[in-house]
C-alpha positions in Angstrom: -33.4 11.0 22.2 -33.2 10.4 18.5 -31.5 7.1 19.0 -34.2 6.1 21.5 -37.0 7.0 19.1 -35.3 5.2 16.3 -34.9 2.1 18.5 -38.5 2.2 19.5 -39.5 2.3 15.8 -37.2 -0.7 15.1 -38.8 -2.7 17.9 -42.3 -1.8 16.7 -41.5 -3.1 13.3 -41.0 -6.5 14.7 -44.4 -6.6 16.6 -47.9 -7.2 15.5 -50.4 -4.3 15.6 -51.9 -5.9 18.8 -48.5 -6.1 20.4 -47.8 -2.5 19.4 -50.8 -1.5 21.5 -49.4 -3.4 24.5 -45.9 -2.0 23.8 -47.2 1.5 24.1 -48.4 0.8 27.6 -45.2 -1.1 28.5 -42.9 1.8 27.6 -45.2 4.2 29.4 -44.8 2.3 32.7 -48.2 0.7 32.9 -48.3 -2.5 34.9 -49.6 -5.6 33.1 -52.7 -5.5 35.3 -53.5 -1.9 34.2 -52.9 -2.8 30.5 -55.2 -5.8 30.8 -58.0 -3.7 32.2 -57.6 -1.0 29.6 -57.5 -3.5 26.7 -60.1 -5.9 28.2 -57.8 -8.9 28.2 -56.7 -11.2 31.0 -53.8 -10.3 33.3 -52.0 -13.5 32.2 -52.3 -12.5 28.6 -50.9 -9.1 29.3 -48.0 -10.5 31.3 -47.2 -13.0 28.6 -47.2 -10.3 26.0 -45.0 -8.0 28.2 -42.4 -10.8 28.4 -42.5 -11.5 24.7 -42.2 -7.9 23.8 -39.3 -7.4 26.3 -37.5 -10.3 24.7 -38.0 -8.9 21.2 -36.8 -5.5 22.4 -33.7 -7.0 24.0 -32.8 -8.9 20.9 -33.3 -5.9 18.7 -31.1 -3.8 21.0 -28.4 -6.5 21.1 -28.5 -6.7 17.3 -27.7 -3.0 17.1 -25.0 -3.4 19.9 -26.8 -1.3 22.4 -26.6 -2.0 26.1 -29.7 -3.6 27.7 -30.6 -2.6 31.2 
C-alpha cells in the first residue's frame, strides 16, 4: 500500500491541478461520463484527459520499473 500511495503521489506531481481533479475520479473508478457531469465538462474532454493521465501514469510507472496492467 505504501508503494501504491507513493506512486500515486509521483503521478500527481506530473499533472496540473485540473488534471489532478480528474485523476481522483479516474483512480476511484468513475467513468469519464460521470466525471464530466460532476466537473461540468464535456464527455469528450473527460475522455481525452483520462487518456492523457493514463499515459502519464504508465510512463511514470515504467520509469520506476513497475509493471503496468
